[in-house]
Each structure stands twice: as C-alpha cells, then as structure tokens.
N, C-alpha and C positions, 0 to 999 in steps of 0.2 A: 280039044278045048272045051271046058265046062262053062256053061253060061246060065245064070239065074236071072229070070225076069220077074220083077215084082211089080205088077200092074194094078195093085189095089190102093195106091196112094190117093187117087181122087175120091174113092169111096170113103176111106178113113178120114181124109181131111174134111169132107162134107159132114161126116158123123161128128167129128170133134167140134167143128164149127157150130153145129146145132146145139151141142151140149153147152159150149161156152156162151152162145147167144142166150140160152135159157137162164144161165147163171147171171149174166150181165143184166138182162131184163128184170129178173127178180130183185137184183141188188138196187137198181134204180128205183123200183117200187118201195123197197125197204127204206131207202134214203128219204124219199118223199114222205113216207109215213112217220119216220123218226123226226124229221124237221117239223112237221105239223104237231106231233105229240109233244115236242119240246116247248111249244108255246102254251100248252094247256096248263092251267094252274099258276101261271106267272102273275104276279101283282102288277097292276098298271099304275104308272109306267114301270117297265122292267128296269132292273139295274144294268148299268153298262157291263158288257161281257156276257150277259145272259140273253136267252132267246126273248124276242119281243112278246109282250102280252097280247092276248086276243082282245081287240076292241070292237071292230065292226065284223070281224070274221072273214073279211075279204082276202087277206094274206093267208090265213090258216086254210081256208077252203080253196085257195088258188094254187096250192102246191100240188104238182102233178108229176107224172113220169110218162115217157113215151119212148118208142123204139123205131128206128128206121134201118132198113137194110139196102145195100147196093152192091153192085159188082163193078169193079174197075180193073181192066187189064186181066180179066180172068180170076181176080182175087175177090173173095167175098168180104164184105165189111158190114158190121152191125154197130150201130150206135144207140145206146140207151142213155137217156138223160133224166135227171130229176131237176125240176125247174119251177119257177113261177114267173108269170108275165105281169105280175102286179108291179106297177111303175115305181113305187117307193121301196121295193124289196132290197135293192142294192144299197140304198142309203142305210137301211137297218143292218144289213149283213156286214158292211164295211165301215159304216160311220160317215160323218161329214165333218166339215170344219166347225160345225155348231153342235154336233152330237157324237158321242162315242158309239162304237159299234154294238149291236145286239145280234150277234151271229146266230144263225139257225141252220143254214144249209151246210156249211163247212163242218161244223161239229157233228151233224148228222152223218155226213160222209165218213168222217174219222171214226165214228162209233161203229159203223157198218163194215168198214174196211176189213177187220180181221175175219169176219164171217164170209166175206167175199173171197178173200185169199184162201181160206180153208175150203170153200165150195169149189173153187177152181182146181186146187190141188186134188181134191177128192174126185172131181169129174175126170180129170186127166188120168188119174190112177185107175178108175173104173174102166175108162175107155181103152187103156193100155192092156187090159187083161185079155 
C-alpha cells in the first residue's frame, strides 16, 4: 500500500492568511483615503448623491481604518475596517427624512473593490507557485 502524507497544510494556510491579511488591511486604508479625498473640493453644501463638502474638517479628518485579528476554534480571522465614529456620518451617508444622502464610504469601497479583487487574485497566484 502506498501512502502519501502531506503535512505542510498548516504552514501554507498560515502563509496565505498573512498575505490575505496584508491585502485586506491595505484595502481598508485605501477606502478610508478615498472616502476622505472624495470630500475635497466639494462645494458647500454638496449636491445630493455627492460626497459631503468639508466644513469643519471633523468628518474628513475622522475617517480611519483599523485591523483586528483573532483565533476561534483554531481558525484565524482578521477584520479590517474603514470607518468614522463621527456621529452625523450615517446621516450624510444614507440620508434622513429631511435630507438626501451624500454618500462617501460606500462609493469609496466600490471604487477600491476592483483593485482589492485583483490584489487577492495576484496574492493567491503568487502563493500557489
């Protein structure tokens, strides 16, 4: 009986996890940068459907990204987020009953998505060599 034991899976999965984590972290940073940049040069008040204009700078300067990692049941997990904790951000992003939306985060994520997908494909292809 012939038997093949492939015991490198933990090493490979750890390496791939590290590569994917780098791409995800970089993408969250790019989304935050793109969201802030979309506000620059907007007339105040901005038109509905366009990113909000910079008034005080609180929202613009409050867009950030962060990464957290954890292990659950032996599986590694990384979360990278682009966010702002400015209280009125959600009203601008999604609108209210009194104001149409001035989205900035979702359009930024949509703009960055193709480069994220390309980077993931490239990372997996490099890893697989």
